[in-house]
C-alpha positions in Angstrom: -1.0 -21.3 -8.8 -0.2 -18.4 -11.2 0.0 -15.1 -9.6 -3.0 -13.0 -10.5 -1.7 -9.5 -11.1 -4.6 -7.3 -12.1 -4.2 -3.8 -13.8 -6.7 -1.0 -13.3 -6.2 1.5 -16.1 -8.0 4.3 -17.8 -7.4 7.9 -18.8 -6.7 10.5 -16.1 -9.5 11.3 -13.6 -11.6 8.1 -14.1 -11.5 6.9 -10.5 -8.6 4.4 -10.6 -7.1 5.6 -7.3 -10.4 5.6 -5.6 -11.0 2.0 -6.6 -7.5 1.0 -5.5 -8.1 2.8 -2.1 -11.4 0.9 -1.7 -9.7 -2.4 -2.6 -7.0 -1.7 0.1 -9.8 -1.1 2.6 -11.2 -4.5 1.8 -7.8 -6.1 2.5 -6.5 -6.6 -1.0 -2.8 -6.1 -1.9 -2.6 -3.1 -4.1 0.1 -0.9 -5.7 -0.8 2.8 -6.2 -0.1 4.9 -9.3 3.4 6.1 -9.3 3.3 8.9 -11.9 1.8 11.4 -9.4 4.7 10.6 -7.0 7.3 11.1 -9.8 5.6 14.4 -10.9 5.3 15.8 -7.4 9.0 14.9 -6.7 10.1 16.7 -9.8 8.0 19.8 -8.8 9.8 19.9 -5.5 13.0 20.2 -7.6 11.5 23.0 -9.6 10.3 21.1 -12.7 6.7 21.9 -13.2 5.8 19.0 -15.5 8.6 16.5 -16.0 6.4 14.5 -18.5 6.3 17.6 -20.7 9.9 18.8 -20.3 11.8 15.5 -20.2 9.3 12.8 -21.4 11.9 10.1 -21.8 13.3 10.6 -18.3 9.8 10.7 -16.8 8.9 7.5 -18.7 12.1 5.7 -17.7 11.3 6.6 -14.0 7.8 5.2 -14.5 9.1 2.0 -16.2 11.6 1.4 -13.3 8.9 1.9 -10.7 6.3 -0.3 -12.5 8.8 -3.1 -13.0 9.6 -3.0 -9.3 5.8 -3.0 -8.5 5.4 -6.0 -10.8 8.3 -7.9 -9.1 7.0 -7.0 -5.7 3.5 -8.2 -6.7 4.9 -11.6 -7.4 6.2 -11.8 -3.8 2.7 -11.0 -2.3 1.0 -13.8 -0.5 -2.4 -12.4 -1.4 -4.3 -13.3 -4.5 -5.1 -11.2 -6.5 -2.8 -8.2 -6.5 -4.1 -5.0 -8.0 -1.9 -2.4 -9.7 -2.9 1.2 -10.6 -1.7 1.3 -14.2 0.6 -1.2 -16.0 3.7 -0.9 -18.2 1.7 -0.5 -21.4 0.3 2.8 -20.0 3.7 4.3 -20.4 3.8 3.6 -24.1 0.2 4.8 -24.6 1.0 8.1 -23.0 4.2 8.5 -25.1 2.1 7.7 -28.2 -0.4 10.3 -27.1 2.3 12.9 -26.8 4.1 11.9 -30.0 7.3 10.9 -28.2 9.7 8.1 -29.2 10.9 5.5 -26.8 13.6 2.9 -26.9 12.8 -0.7 -28.1 13.3 -2.1 -24.6 10.1 -0.3 -23.5 8.2 -2.5 -26.0 10.2 -5.5 -24.9 9.1 -5.0 -21.3 5.5 -4.8 -22.4 5.9 -8.2 -24.1 7.8 -9.7 -21.1 5.7 -8.3 -18.3 2.3 -10.0 -18.4 -0.8 -9.2 -16.4 -3.6 -11.6 -15.6 -6.5 -9.2 -16.3 -6.8 -5.6 -17.3 -9.8 -3.5 -16.2 -10.2 -0.2 -18.0 -12.2 2.8 -16.7 -13.9 5.0 -19.4 -13.8 8.8 -19.3 -16.3 10.2 -16.9 -16.7 14.0 -17.2 -18.7 14.4 -14.0 -15.8 13.2 -11.8 -13.0 14.6 -13.8 -10.8 17.2 -12.0 -7.5 18.7 -13.0 -4.9 19.4 -10.4 -1.2 20.1 -9.9 -0.2 16.7 -11.2 -3.0 16.2 -13.8 -2.5 18.8 -16.6 -4.8 17.2 -19.2 -8.2 18.6 -20.0 -11.2 16.3 -20.4 -10.9 16.1 -24.2 -7.3 15.0 -23.9 -8.3 12.5 -21.3 -10.6 10.9 -23.8 -7.8 10.7 -26.4 -5.5 9.1 -23.8 -8.2 6.5 -23.1 -8.3 5.6 -26.8 -4.5 5.3 -26.8 -4.6 3.1 -23.7 -7.1 0.7 -25.3 -5.1 0.5 -28.5 -1.8 -0.1 -26.7 -3.1 -2.9 -24.4 -4.8 -4.6 -27.3 -1.5 -4.4 -29.3 0.0 -6.5 -26.5 -2.8 -9.1 -26.7 -4.9 -8.1 -23.7 -8.7 -8.4 -23.6 -9.9 -5.3 -21.8 -12.7 -5.4 -19.3 -14.5 -2.1 -19.2 -15.7 -1.1 -15.7 -19.1 0.6 -15.9 -19.5 4.2 -14.5 -21.1 4.2 -11.1 -20.6 4.4 -7.4 -17.2 3.2 -6.3 -18.7 0.3 -4.4 -20.5 -0.8 -7.6 -17.3 -0.5 -9.6 -15.3 -2.5 -7.1 -18.1 -5.2 -6.9 -18.0 -5.4 -10.7 -14.3 -6.1 -10.7 -14.4 -8.6 -7.8 -17.4 -10.4 -9.3 -15.7 -10.6 -12.7 -12.7 -12.2 -11.1 -14.7 -15.0 -9.5 
């Protein structure tokens, strides 16, 4: 049986982590977003926004972490496995910021395939900026557009998760996968 690795993506502040947390509570294997971890670690070293000051280093750290998550997901006994953001997210953010990236980033997007990709639309009512999320809501909407274009570029059909209560959103995802 093919391993079902499911990506939950969307712009910043759309509820991805809350959905992942709820899936974990329901007993699903899930891998959390790692960019917040990378950002907070850099802040401990005195770098306020690594993504802004050293975007390629930040993106390389994300790529390494997401490749490891993907490899670990293949070892999980549970089906499906949910991941908060996939490798194409890295390229979408770099496109958003106008940064160049080496060809091997593109190659990893081609080589690392996900079973399904659920995308969460911008939702202003729940959007909150914090120490690791520097984008404003208008930027979050532009990032969402970049994410959709990037995933489509790599041949994914995106499944948009409707705005609603977290349980409704999780139920939508689980029902879709049946």
